[in-house]
C-alpha positions as CSV (number, residue, x, y, z in Angstrom):
1,M,16.2,-2.2,1.8
2,R,15.4,-2.9,-1.6
3,A,13.4,-6.0,-0.8
4,R,11.2,-3.9,1.6
5,V,10.2,-1.5,-1.4
6,E,9.5,-4.4,-3.7
7,H,7.2,-5.9,-1.1
8,V,5.1,-2.9,-1.2
9,F,4.6,-2.8,-4.7
10,G,4.0,-6.2,-5.2
11,S,1.4,-5.9,-2.4
12,Q,-0.3,-3.2,-4.1
13,H,0.0,-4.8,-7.5
14,T,-1.9,-8.2,-6.4
15,S,-4.2,-7.2,-3.7
16,M,-5.2,-3.5,-4.6
17,G,-5.6,-3.5,-8.4
18,G,-2.4,-1.4,-8.5
19,K,-1.2,-2.7,-12.1
20,L,-2.9,0.0,-14.0
21,V,-4.1,3.6,-13.1
22,R,-7.3,3.8,-15.2
23,T,-8.1,7.4,-14.7
24,I,-8.3,10.6,-16.9
25,G,-6.1,13.6,-15.6
26,I,-2.8,13.5,-13.3
27,I,-4.7,14.8,-10.3
28,R,-7.3,11.9,-10.2
29,A,-4.2,9.4,-10.9
30,T,-2.3,11.0,-8.0
31,T,-5.2,10.8,-5.8
32,K,-5.6,7.1,-6.7
33,I,-2.2,6.2,-5.9
34,G,-2.2,8.2,-2.9
35,M,-5.1,6.2,-1.5
36,Q,-3.5,3.0,-2.4
37,N,-0.7,4.0,-0.6
38,L,-2.7,5.3,2.5
39,A,-4.7,1.7,2.4
40,Y,-1.5,-0.2,2.5
41,N,-0.2,1.8,5.4
42,M,-3.1,1.5,7.3
43,R,-3.0,-2.2,6.7
44,R,0.6,-2.3,7.7
45,L,-0.1,-0.4,11.0
46,V,-2.7,-2.8,11.9
47,V,-0.2,-5.8,11.4
48,L,2.6,-4.2,13.3
49,E,0.2,-3.2,16.1
50,R,-0.8,-6.8,16.4
51,G,2.5,-7.8,16.7
52,M,3.6,-5.3,19.4
53,V,0.7,-6.5,21.8
54,A,1.9,-10.0,21.4
55,A,5.6,-9.4,22.1
56,P,6.5,-9.5,25.9
């Protein structure tokens, strides 16, 4: 399970600019991280759904 978690952080770090949270305030930082997580989950859902259609 460790590899799956590291994959998520690696993906957010490289493709979504998740290295730094450059906001003022904990609420804005929490919102930004939440939006990055939502975007990752939506991208992951699309990939998984494409795989389900192709599988017999």
